[in-house]
Backbone as JSON Lines, residues from 0, in Angstrom:
{"i":0,"aa":"M","n":[2.75,-11.94,28.96],"ca":[1.76,-12.21,27.84],"c":[0.66,-13.43,28.03]}
{"i":1,"aa":"G","n":[1.51,-14.44,27.79],"ca":[1.17,-15.74,27.88],"c":[-0.37,-15.88,26.83]}
{"i":2,"aa":"N","n":[-1.3,-16.67,27.38],"ca":[-2.55,-16.57,26.63],"c":[-3.57,-15.73,27.34]}
{"i":3,"aa":"K","n":[-3.23,-14.94,27.75],"ca":[-4.23,-14.03,28.55],"c":[-4.89,-13.25,27.35]}
{"i":4,"aa":"P","n":[-6.38,-13.2,27.44],"ca":[-7.2,-12.29,26.39],"c":[-6.57,-11.12,26.38]}
{"i":5,"aa":"Q","n":[-6.54,-10.32,25.09],"ca":[-6.28,-9.23,25.18],"c":[-7.42,-8.43,23.78]}
{"i":6,"aa":"R","n":[-7.69,-7.09,24.09],"ca":[-8.16,-6.5,23.05],"c":[-7.83,-6.63,21.68]}
{"i":7,"aa":"E","n":[-8.28,-6.87,20.82],"ca":[-7.69,-6.98,19.11],"c":[-7.77,-5.81,18.73]}
{"i":8,"aa":"Q","n":[-7.02,-5.49,17.55],"ca":[-6.72,-4.31,17.22],"c":[-6.77,-4.57,15.58]}
{"i":9,"aa":"C","n":[-7.78,-4.09,14.92],"ca":[-7.8,-3.62,13.61],"c":[-7.7,-2.41,13.1]}
{"i":10,"aa":"C","n":[-6.4,-2.42,12.2],"ca":[-5.9,-1.1,11.16],"c":[-5.33,-0.43,12.6]}
{"i":11,"aa":"G","n":[-5.25,-0.71,13.8],"ca":[-4.67,0.43,14.61],"c":[-6.01,0.98,15.56]}
{"i":12,"aa":"V","n":[-7.1,0.2,15.49],"ca":[-8.14,0.69,16.34],"c":[-8.63,-0.49,17.25]}
{"i":13,"aa":"D","n":[-8.57,0.13,18.59],"ca":[-9.05,-1.12,19.74],"c":[-10.55,-1.69,19.45]}
{"i":14,"aa":"D","n":[-10.52,-2.94,19.08],"ca":[-12.2,-3.41,19.17],"c":[-12.59,-3.92,20.65]}
{"i":15,"aa":"P","n":[-13.21,-2.7,21.39],"ca":[-13.67,-3.31,22.93],"c":[-14.52,-4.7,22.63]}
{"i":16,"aa":"G","n":[-15.2,-4.69,21.75],"ca":[-16.15,-5.85,21.63],"c":[-15.59,-7.32,21.37]}
{"i":17,"aa":"H","n":[-14.5,-7.16,21.18],"ca":[-13.62,-8.51,20.77],"c":[-12.24,-8.99,21.63]}
{"i":18,"aa":"Q","n":[-12.42,-10.02,22.44],"ca":[-11.51,-10.46,23.1],"c":[-10.57,-11.27,22.08]}
{"i":19,"aa":"A","n":[-9.1,-11.23,22.21],"ca":[-8.52,-12.27,21.2],"c":[-7.51,-13.15,22.21]}
{"i":20,"aa":"T","n":[-7.09,-13.96,21.99],"ca":[-5.71,-14.73,22.61],"c":[-4.64,-14.35,21.91]}
{"i":21,"aa":"D","n":[-3.48,-14.45,22.65],"ca":[-1.74,-13.96,21.72],"c":[-1.88,-14.47,20.31]}
{"i":22,"aa":"D","n":[-2.32,-15.77,20.23],"ca":[-2.22,-16.57,18.8],"c":[-2.99,-15.67,18.08]}
{"i":23,"aa":"Q","n":[-4.68,-15.6,18.58],"ca":[-5.19,-15.05,17.47],"c":[-4.94,-13.38,17.19]}
{"i":24,"aa":"Q","n":[-4.46,-12.88,18.14],"ca":[-4.05,-11.55,17.69],"c":[-2.84,-11.55,16.71]}
{"i":25,"aa":"F","n":[-2.01,-12.42,16.95],"ca":[-0.61,-12.4,16.1],"c":[-1.1,-12.96,14.55]}
{"i":26,"aa":"E","n":[-2.15,-13.82,14.48],"ca":[-2.63,-14.13,13.15],"c":[-3.18,-12.8,12.48]}
{"i":27,"aa":"T","n":[-4.16,-11.94,13.35],"ca":[-4.59,-11.04,12.91],"c":[-3.6,-9.93,12.27]}
{"i":28,"aa":"L","n":[-2.7,-9.68,13.1],"ca":[-1.74,-8.77,12.82],"c":[-0.63,-9.22,11.37]}
{"i":29,"aa":"Q","n":[-0.92,-10.34,11.27],"ca":[-0.05,-10.91,10.06],"c":[-0.79,-10.64,8.95]}
{"i":30,"aa":"R","n":[-2.29,-10.83,9.37],"ca":[-3.51,-10.45,8.05],"c":[-3.52,-9.06,7.8]}
{"i":31,"aa":"I","n":[-3.46,-8.2,8.81],"ca":[-3.59,-6.82,8.26],"c":[-2.44,-5.95,8.12]}
{"i":32,"aa":"E","n":[-1.17,-6.26,8.83],"ca":[0.02,-5.77,8.89],"c":[-0.17,-4.08,9.0]}
{"i":33,"aa":"P","n":[0.89,-3.26,8.6],"ca":[0.62,-1.83,8.86],"c":[-0.02,-1.11,7.79]}
{"i":34,"aa":"M","n":[-0.19,-1.53,6.55],"ca":[-0.95,-1.15,5.56],"c":[-0.83,0.43,5.35]}
{"i":35,"aa":"G","n":[-0.03,1.21,5.4],"ca":[-0.08,2.82,5.12],"c":[-0.35,3.43,6.5]}
{"i":36,"aa":"Q","n":[-0.14,3.17,7.57],"ca":[-0.44,3.89,8.94],"c":[0.64,4.62,9.25]}
{"i":37,"aa":"L","n":[0.36,5.68,9.86],"ca":[1.67,6.53,10.55],"c":[1.21,6.51,12.21]}
{"i":38,"aa":"T","n":[2.21,6.24,12.93],"ca":[2.04,6.5,14.27],"c":[2.63,7.38,14.57]}
{"i":39,"aa":"K","n":[2.52,7.95,15.98],"ca":[3.42,9.02,16.53],"c":[4.85,8.95,16.64]}
{"i":40,"aa":"E","n":[4.97,7.65,16.93],"ca":[6.39,7.14,17.06],"c":[7.18,7.0,15.73]}
{"i":41,"aa":"S","n":[6.53,6.95,14.4],"ca":[7.12,6.5,13.16],"c":[7.09,8.06,12.58]}
{"i":42,"aa":"V","n":[6.6,9.02,13.1],"ca":[6.86,10.47,12.52],"c":[7.91,11.23,12.96]}
{"i":43,"aa":"V","n":[7.99,10.89,14.27],"ca":[8.82,11.69,15.4],"c":[10.16,12.29,14.51]}
{"i":44,"aa":"F","n":[11.07,11.62,13.51],"ca":[12.2,12.5,12.87],"c":[11.73,13.07,11.75]}
{"i":45,"aa":"L","n":[10.3,13.32,11.45],"ca":[10.03,14.12,10.18],"c":[9.88,15.76,10.71]}
{"i":46,"aa":"S","n":[10.16,16.38,9.73],"ca":[9.96,18.03,10.22],"c":[7.9,18.07,10.32]}
{"i":47,"aa":"K","n":[7.95,19.15,10.66],"ca":[6.49,19.51,10.93],"c":[5.74,19.81,9.45]}
{"i":48,"aa":"E","n":[6.7,20.41,8.65],"ca":[6.12,20.11,7.14],"c":[5.8,18.81,6.6]}
{"i":49,"aa":"E","n":[6.73,17.89,6.6],"ca":[6.89,16.85,6.22],"c":[5.61,16.11,6.95]}
{"i":50,"aa":"R","n":[5.26,15.82,8.34],"ca":[4.23,15.58,9.06],"c":[2.99,16.05,8.53]}
{"i":51,"aa":"D","n":[2.97,17.41,8.24],"ca":[1.82,17.87,7.85],"c":[1.27,17.4,6.3]}
{"i":52,"aa":"F","n":[2.48,17.38,5.56],"ca":[2.25,16.71,4.09],"c":[1.68,15.04,4.34]}
{"i":53,"aa":"F","n":[2.09,14.55,5.05],"ca":[1.61,13.02,5.06],"c":[-0.17,13.17,5.39]}
{"i":54,"aa":"K","n":[-0.3,14.06,6.46],"ca":[-1.59,14.44,6.85],"c":[-2.54,14.6,5.96]}
{"i":55,"aa":"C","n":[-1.94,15.75,5.04],"ca":[-2.57,16.11,3.84],"c":[-2.93,14.89,2.88]}
{"i":56,"aa":"C","n":[-2.17,13.93,2.6],"ca":[-2.04,13.03,1.8],"c":[-3.08,11.83,2.1]}
{"i":57,"aa":"A","n":[-3.54,11.97,3.52],"ca":[-4.46,10.96,4.04],"c":[-5.66,11.47,3.48]}
{"i":58,"aa":"G","n":[-5.79,12.81,3.27],"ca":[-7.17,13.38,3.12],"c":[-7.41,13.79,1.67]}
{"i":59,"aa":"R","n":[-8.4,14.66,1.5],"ca":[-8.79,14.78,-0.01],"c":[-8.62,16.34,-0.54]}
{"i":60,"aa":"N","n":[-7.8,17.04,0.2],"ca":[-7.39,18.57,-0.09],"c":[-6.41,18.65,-1.31]}
{"i":61,"aa":"I","n":[-6.65,18.54,-2.18],"ca":[-5.68,18.89,-3.68],"c":[-4.84,19.99,-3.34]}
{"i":62,"aa":"A","n":[-5.68,21.33,-3.16],"ca":[-4.83,22.69,-2.81],"c":[-3.99,22.26,-2.11]}
{"i":63,"aa":"M","n":[-4.14,22.04,-0.93],"ca":[-3.11,21.88,0.03],"c":[-2.16,21.06,-0.41]}
{"i":64,"aa":"L","n":[-2.51,19.62,-1.04],"ca":[-1.55,18.85,-1.28],"c":[-0.47,19.75,-2.28]}
{"i":65,"aa":"R","n":[-1.13,20.31,-3.43],"ca":[-0.34,21.09,-4.24],"c":[0.53,22.06,-3.79]}
{"i":66,"aa":"H","n":[0.02,22.81,-2.63],"ca":[0.79,23.88,-1.81],"c":[2.02,23.39,-1.22]}
{"i":67,"aa":"F","n":[1.96,22.02,-0.73],"ca":[3.36,21.27,-0.1],"c":[4.2,20.89,-1.28]}
{"i":68,"aa":"L","n":[3.37,20.42,-2.34],"ca":[4.51,20.16,-3.38],"c":[5.29,21.38,-4.05]}
{"i":69,"aa":"Q","n":[4.58,22.43,-4.1],"ca":[5.37,23.59,-4.79],"c":[6.38,24.14,-3.65]}
{"i":70,"aa":"K","n":[6.27,23.95,-2.36],"ca":[7.17,24.27,-1.39],"c":[8.47,23.32,-1.31]}
{"i":71,"aa":"G","n":[8.28,22.41,-2.35],"ca":[9.24,21.35,-2.27],"c":[9.46,20.44,-1.35]}
{"i":72,"aa":"V","n":[8.31,20.12,-0.51],"ca":[8.18,18.49,0.24],"c":[8.41,17.45,-0.55]}
{"i":73,"aa":"N","n":[9.4,16.75,-0.23],"ca":[9.89,15.42,-0.69],"c":[8.62,14.55,-1.05]}
{"i":74,"aa":"V","n":[8.24,14.38,-2.07],"ca":[6.98,13.41,-2.66],"c":[7.12,12.03,-1.96]}
{"i":75,"aa":"N","n":[8.78,11.4,-1.88],"ca":[8.95,10.34,-1.21],"c":[9.32,10.18,0.02]}
{"i":76,"aa":"C","n":[8.94,11.28,0.79],"ca":[10.03,11.16,2.21],"c":[9.13,10.08,2.83]}
{"i":77,"aa":"L","n":[10.15,9.58,3.78],"ca":[9.76,8.12,4.45],"c":[9.61,8.38,6.02]}
{"i":78,"aa":"D","n":[8.57,8.03,6.61],"ca":[8.57,7.9,8.12],"c":[9.69,6.56,8.74]}
{"i":79,"aa":"Q","n":[9.44,6.44,9.69],"ca":[10.62,5.37,10.1],"c":[10.15,3.87,9.98]}
{"i":80,"aa":"E","n":[8.97,3.76,9.78],"ca":[8.6,2.52,9.2],"c":[8.45,2.23,7.51]}
{"i":81,"aa":"R","n":[9.22,3.34,6.77],"ca":[9.38,3.47,5.63],"c":[7.96,3.48,4.63]}
{"i":82,"aa":"T","n":[7.28,4.07,5.53],"ca":[5.74,4.38,4.9],"c":[5.9,5.57,3.99]}
{"i":83,"aa":"S","n":[5.28,5.6,3.07],"ca":[5.75,6.88,1.99],"c":[4.4,7.53,2.08]}
{"i":84,"aa":"P","n":[4.32,8.85,1.52],"ca":[2.95,9.69,1.47],"c":[2.09,8.93,0.28]}
{"i":85,"aa":"L","n":[2.5,7.97,-0.69],"ca":[1.76,7.49,-1.47],"c":[1.02,6.17,-0.71]}
{"i":86,"aa":"H","n":[1.67,5.67,0.21],"ca":[0.81,4.52,1.14],"c":[-0.25,5.19,1.72]}
{"i":87,"aa":"V","n":[0.12,6.09,2.34],"ca":[-0.85,6.97,3.13],"c":[-2.23,7.31,2.32]}
{"i":88,"aa":"A","n":[-1.95,7.82,1.25],"ca":[-2.94,8.56,0.26],"c":[-3.91,7.07,-0.63]}
{"i":89,"aa":"V","n":[-3.03,5.9,-0.64],"ca":[-4.04,4.72,-1.07],"c":[-4.75,4.21,0.21]}
{"i":90,"aa":"R","n":[-4.19,4.32,1.37],"ca":[-4.99,3.9,2.51],"c":[-6.2,4.82,2.58]}
{"i":91,"aa":"G","n":[-5.92,6.42,2.46],"ca":[-7.22,7.4,2.46],"c":[-8.16,7.32,1.52]}
{"i":92,"aa":"G","n":[-7.55,6.51,0.24],"ca":[-8.49,6.06,-0.49],"c":[-9.17,7.35,-1.69]}
{"i":93,"aa":"S","n":[-8.57,8.26,-1.86],"ca":[-8.69,9.49,-2.81],"c":[-7.86,8.91,-3.99]}
{"i":94,"aa":"L","n":[-8.74,8.78,-4.98],"ca":[-7.82,8.73,-6.49],"c":[-7.57,9.65,-6.66]}
{"i":95,"aa":"L","n":[-7.75,11.24,-6.65],"ca":[-7.41,12.33,-7.01],"c":[-6.1,12.83,-6.11]}
{"i":96,"aa":"V","n":[-5.81,12.25,-5.15],"ca":[-4.58,12.42,-4.28],"c":[-3.64,11.38,-4.73]}
{"i":97,"aa":"V","n":[-4.14,10.3,-4.83],"ca":[-3.07,9.28,-5.31],"c":[-2.59,9.66,-6.89]}
{"i":98,"aa":"E","n":[-3.19,10.02,-7.76],"ca":[-3.29,10.62,-8.9],"c":[-1.93,12.15,-9.1]}
{"i":99,"aa":"E","n":[-2.37,12.98,-8.33],"ca":[-1.55,14.02,-7.67],"c":[-0.15,13.68,-7.45]}
{"i":100,"aa":"L","n":[-0.06,12.69,-6.3],"ca":[1.55,12.34,-5.98],"c":[2.11,11.37,-6.98]}
{"i":101,"aa":"L","n":[1.53,10.7,-8.01],"ca":[2.0,9.9,-8.89],"c":[2.47,10.92,-10.18]}
{"i":102,"aa":"N","n":[1.77,12.07,-10.4],"ca":[2.23,12.98,-11.3],"c":[3.17,13.94,-10.85]}
{"i":103,"aa":"N","n":[3.8,13.46,-9.63],"ca":[4.72,14.69,-9.19],"c":[5.82,13.79,-8.6]}
{"i":104,"aa":"G","n":[5.92,12.55,-9.33],"ca":[7.01,11.47,-9.07],"c":[6.84,10.66,-7.83]}
{"i":105,"aa":"S","n":[5.81,10.36,-7.36],"ca":[5.91,9.53,-6.28],"c":[6.33,7.96,-6.72]}
{"i":106,"aa":"D","n":[6.95,6.99,-6.11],"ca":[7.62,6.08,-6.23],"c":[6.35,5.02,-6.01]}
{"i":107,"aa":"V","n":[6.06,4.49,-7.21],"ca":[4.84,3.43,-7.26],"c":[5.17,2.11,-6.33]}
{"i":108,"aa":"N","n":[6.36,1.83,-6.5],"ca":[6.91,0.33,-6.04],"c":[7.7,0.52,-4.88]}
{"i":109,"aa":"L","n":[7.36,1.54,-4.25],"ca":[8.03,1.8,-2.88],"c":[7.5,0.91,-1.6]}
{"i":110,"aa":"Q","n":[8.32,0.25,-1.08],"ca":[8.14,-0.72,-0.21],"c":[8.41,-0.58,1.2]}
{"i":111,"aa":"D","n":[7.24,-0.39,2.35],"ca":[7.54,0.02,3.74],"c":[8.22,-1.04,4.31]}
{"i":112,"aa":"L","n":[8.55,-0.89,5.59],"ca":[9.4,-2.1,6.33],"c":[9.06,-3.38,6.28]}
{"i":113,"aa":"H","n":[7.61,-3.62,6.0],"ca":[6.94,-4.83,6.1],"c":[6.79,-5.4,4.61]}
{"i":114,"aa":"G","n":[7.33,-4.8,3.64],"ca":[7.46,-5.02,2.04],"c":[5.9,-4.72,1.62]}
{"i":115,"aa":"W","n":[5.08,-3.85,2.18],"ca":[3.94,-3.45,1.36],"c":[4.37,-2.42,0.58]}
{"i":116,"aa":"T","n":[3.7,-2.41,-0.73],"ca":[3.81,-1.42,-1.61],"c":[2.24,-0.99,-1.75]}
{"i":117,"aa":"P","n":[2.32,0.38,-2.17],"ca":[0.88,1.21,-2.16],"c":[-0.21,0.14,-2.85]}
{"i":118,"aa":"L","n":[0.33,-0.65,-3.93],"ca":[-0.28,-1.65,-4.74],"c":[-1.0,-3.11,-3.6]}
{"i":119,"aa":"H","n":[-0.15,-3.15,-2.77],"ca":[-0.4,-4.25,-1.54],"c":[-1.72,-3.76,-0.8]}
{"i":120,"aa":"I","n":[-1.45,-2.23,-0.5],"ca":[-2.5,-1.57,0.02],"c":[-3.94,-1.59,-0.37]}
{"i":121,"aa":"A","n":[-3.99,-1.31,-1.67],"ca":[-5.27,-1.04,-2.66],"c":[-5.89,-2.3,-2.59]}
{"i":122,"aa":"V","n":[-5.19,-3.5,-2.77],"ca":[-5.83,-4.75,-3.0],"c":[-6.29,-5.06,-1.67]}
{"i":123,"aa":"A","n":[-5.33,-4.85,-0.69],"ca":[-5.92,-5.26,0.68],"c":[-6.99,-4.76,1.1]}
{"i":124,"aa":"L","n":[-7.07,-3.24,0.8],"ca":[-8.4,-2.43,1.15],"c":[-9.45,-2.67,0.02]}
{"i":125,"aa":"R","n":[-9.42,-3.56,-0.87],"ca":[-10.51,-3.66,-2.26],"c":[-10.63,-2.37,-2.85]}
{"i":126,"aa":"K","n":[-9.8,-1.69,-3.4],"ca":[-9.89,-0.51,-3.86],"c":[-9.78,-0.72,-5.3]}
{"i":127,"aa":"P","n":[-10.65,-1.26,-6.23],"ca":[-9.99,-1.33,-7.78],"c":[-9.84,-0.36,-8.59]}
{"i":128,"aa":"L","n":[-10.35,0.75,-8.25],"ca":[-9.99,1.85,-9.18],"c":[-8.62,2.58,-8.8]}
{"i":129,"aa":"L","n":[-8.2,2.42,-7.7],"ca":[-6.75,2.77,-7.15],"c":[-5.74,1.77,-7.82]}
{"i":130,"aa":"V","n":[-6.34,0.23,-7.81],"ca":[-5.18,-0.61,-8.2],"c":[-5.04,-0.56,-9.6]}
{"i":131,"aa":"H","n":[-6.13,0.07,-10.54],"ca":[-6.12,0.02,-11.96],"c":[-4.97,1.25,-11.92]}
{"i":132,"aa":"L","n":[-5.25,2.32,-11.1],"ca":[-4.33,3.4,-11.56],"c":[-3.01,3.23,-11.29]}
{"i":133,"aa":"L","n":[-2.6,2.37,-10.27],"ca":[-1.53,2.19,-9.54],"c":[-0.63,1.18,-10.6]}
{"i":134,"aa":"L","n":[-1.21,-0.09,-11.15],"ca":[-1.0,-0.65,-12.51],"c":[-0.6,0.36,-13.72]}
{"i":135,"aa":"A","n":[-1.62,1.14,-13.82],"ca":[-1.33,1.87,-15.41],"c":[-0.12,2.64,-15.15]}
{"i":136,"aa":"T","n":[0.41,2.97,-13.76],"ca":[1.57,3.86,-13.96],"c":[2.74,3.26,-13.13]}
{"i":137,"aa":"G","n":[2.64,1.79,-13.7],"ca":[3.99,1.15,-13.29],"c":[4.01,0.33,-12.25]}
{"i":138,"aa":"A","n":[3.22,0.22,-11.19],"ca":[3.4,-0.7,-10.08],"c":[3.23,-2.14,-10.76]}
{"i":139,"aa":"D","n":[4.38,-2.84,-9.88],"ca":[5.01,-4.16,-10.08],"c":[4.14,-4.97,-9.5]}
{"i":140,"aa":"L","n":[3.38,-6.31,-10.1],"ca":[2.91,-7.17,-9.49],"c":[3.55,-8.29,-8.9]}
{"i":141,"aa":"Q","n":[4.92,-8.61,-9.18],"ca":[6.01,-9.16,-8.51],"c":[6.5,-9.11,-7.16]}
{"i":142,"aa":"Y","n":[6.03,-7.82,-6.54],"ca":[6.63,-7.51,-4.95],"c":[5.8,-8.51,-4.07]}
{"i":143,"aa":"T","n":[6.43,-9.12,-2.99],"ca":[6.0,-9.57,-2.05],"c":[6.09,-8.87,-0.49]}
{"i":144,"aa":"T","n":[5.66,-9.14,0.42],"ca":[5.42,-8.4,1.7],"c":[6.58,-9.55,2.33]}
{"i":145,"aa":"R","n":[7.25,-8.93,3.22],"ca":[8.38,-9.48,4.06],"c":[7.83,-11.14,4.58]}
{"i":146,"aa":"I","n":[6.69,-11.3,4.6],"ca":[6.59,-12.78,4.82],"c":[5.89,-13.71,3.99]}
{"i":147,"aa":"G","n":[6.25,-12.97,2.43],"ca":[5.98,-13.59,1.41],"c":[4.65,-13.71,0.7]}
{"i":148,"aa":"R","n":[3.92,-12.61,1.21],"ca":[2.77,-12.56,0.32],"c":[2.59,-11.99,-0.77]}
{"i":149,"aa":"S","n":[2.3,-12.47,-1.81],"ca":[2.37,-11.7,-3.13],"c":[0.67,-11.15,-3.61]}
{"i":150,"aa":"I","n":[0.79,-10.18,-4.25],"ca":[-0.43,-9.5,-4.69],"c":[-1.65,-10.45,-5.08]}
{"i":151,"aa":"S","n":[-1.37,-11.48,-5.99],"ca":[-2.35,-12.57,-6.16],"c":[-2.92,-13.16,-5.27]}
{"i":152,"aa":"E","n":[-2.33,-13.65,-3.93],"ca":[-2.54,-14.09,-2.87],"c":[-3.49,-13.46,-2.18]}
{"i":153,"aa":"M","n":[-3.4,-11.84,-2.17],"ca":[-4.01,-11.2,-1.32],"c":[-5.34,-10.5,-1.79]}
{"i":154,"aa":"T","n":[-5.64,-10.86,-3.07],"ca":[-6.82,-10.7,-4.1],"c":[-7.63,-11.52,-3.71]}
{"i":155,"aa":"H","n":[-9.21,-11.37,-3.39],"ca":[-10.28,-11.88,-3.31],"c":[-11.55,-11.1,-3.5]}
{"i":156,"aa":"H","n":[-11.51,-9.99,-3.8],"ca":[-12.36,-9.13,-3.98],"c":[-12.59,-9.16,-5.62]}
{"i":157,"aa":"P","n":[-13.85,-9.23,-5.85],"ca":[-14.31,-9.96,-7.39],"c":[-13.88,-8.71,-8.18]}
{"i":158,"aa":"E","n":[-14.0,-7.31,-7.76],"ca":[-13.89,-6.16,-8.85],"c":[-12.38,-6.19,-8.82]}
{"i":159,"aa":"T","n":[-11.54,-6.32,-7.77],"ca":[-10.03,-6.28,-7.67],"c":[-9.26,-7.35,-8.62]}
{"i":160,"aa":"L","n":[-9.93,-8.43,-8.77],"ca":[-9.6,-9.59,-9.59],"c":[-9.62,-9.24,-10.92]}
{"i":161,"aa":"K","n":[-10.41,-8.88,-11.48],"ca":[-10.73,-8.2,-12.56],"c":[-9.83,-7.6,-13.21]}
{"i":162,"aa":"V","n":[-9.44,-6.33,-12.37],"ca":[-8.69,-5.43,-13.0],"c":[-7.34,-5.98,-12.92]}
{"i":163,"aa":"L","n":[-6.89,-6.99,-11.8],"ca":[-5.64,-7.75,-11.88],"c":[-5.44,-8.52,-13.22]}
{"i":164,"aa":"H","n":[-6.67,-9.16,-13.64],"ca":[-6.38,-9.97,-14.41],"c":[-6.45,-9.43,-16.02]}
{"i":165,"aa":"R","n":[-7.01,-8.25,-15.95],"ca":[-6.9,-7.5,-17.07],"c":[-5.59,-7.18,-17.39]}
{"i":166,"aa":"F","n":[-4.6,-6.56,-16.32],"ca":[-3.42,-6.55,-16.26],"c":[-2.23,-7.31,-16.39]}
{"i":167,"aa":"Q","n":[-2.6,-8.45,-16.12],"ca":[-1.78,-9.65,-16.18],"c":[-1.74,-10.14,-17.63]}
{"i":168,"aa":"S","n":[-2.79,-10.02,-18.26],"ca":[-3.0,-10.82,-19.62],"c":[-2.64,-9.89,-20.45]}
{"i":169,"aa":"K","n":[-2.24,-8.2,-20.13],"ca":[-1.39,-7.57,-21.12],"c":[-0.13,-7.59,-21.06]}
{"i":170,"aa":"Q","n":[0.51,-8.06,-20.01],"ca":[1.91,-8.59,-19.95],"c":[2.56,-9.05,-20.74]}
{"i":171,"aa":"P","n":[3.47,-9.04,-21.31],"ca":[4.17,-9.83,-22.27],"c":[4.57,-11.31,-21.64]}
{"i":172,"aa":"P","n":[4.73,-12.17,-22.45],"ca":[5.29,-13.69,-22.04],"c":[6.62,-13.26,-21.57]}
{"i":173,"aa":"S","n":[6.73,-14.22,-20.65],"ca":[8.43,-14.06,-20.3],"c":[8.92,-14.61,-21.2]}
{"i":174,"aa":"P","n":[10.51,-14.3,-21.37],"ca":[11.11,-15.13,-22.63],"c":[11.28,-16.49,-22.68]}
{"i":175,"aa":"I","n":[11.48,-17.11,-21.53],"ca":[11.42,-18.55,-21.42],"c":[10.57,-19.24,-21.95]}
{"i":176,"aa":"I","n":[9.28,-18.6,-21.69],"ca":[7.99,-19.37,-22.58],"c":[7.96,-19.0,-23.99]}
{"i":177,"aa":"E","n":[8.47,-18.02,-24.23],"ca":[8.91,-17.57,-25.87],"c":[9.44,-18.69,-26.4]}
{"i":178,"aa":"V","n":[10.48,-18.9,-25.84],"ca":[11.64,-19.85,-26.67],"c":[11.31,-21.26,-26.64]}
{"i":179,"aa":"A","n":[10.16,-21.61,-25.44],"ca":[9.82,-22.98,-25.6],"c":[8.72,-23.16,-26.56]}
{"i":180,"aa":"N","n":[7.95,-22.1,-26.95],"ca":[6.63,-22.09,-27.64],"c":[7.25,-21.82,-29.37]}
{"i":181,"aa":"E","n":[8.73,-21.67,-29.55],"ca":[8.86,-21.32,-30.7],"c":[9.01,-22.57,-31.73]}
{"i":182,"aa":"Q","n":[8.96,-22.45,-32.93],"ca":[8.66,-23.79,-33.77],"c":[10.1,-23.6,-34.5]}
{"i":183,"aa":"P","n":[10.69,-24.51,-34.73],"ca":[11.93,-24.76,-35.38],"c":[11.91,-24.35,-36.99]}
{"i":184,"aa":"A","n":[12.69,-23.68,-37.68],"ca":[12.79,-22.98,-38.69],"c":[12.91,-23.96,-39.65]}
């Protein structure tokens, strides 16, 4: 490999107009990480029905999604990268699909192999409505990725920041702060 220029990949797609050194490519991969992507290799051990369910979660077909759920497909099935249908749905961006998965028991805090939760994906992809929905259904702001990136470190989009600040201000103060602020009786 060395320092030979290579095509940079962004979200799994070759960008033929951009050449990057190995160091630049590594930095890019650290920045984007997997973010709810499926690969042929990651789904090889899933049943056909589970693979089709994942594909459905990436789209916007609520009727088909409900069909799979009625057939009993595990809403929290995982590929080899520990990507869940909710990760894929958040990446796909459909508020209705994400809501349907959450209403059917999808684990909002499930981390993939790289430590990304669906909330990390929504924040990274600048999807404030999905961020709001995930937080409203119990997404935990405290999770970090395997390389230590927190939700707040990843948030740069103004609308997403507003949503996060609203939810952070509603969280009760930690018991340590409450004890430190108590007045003696």
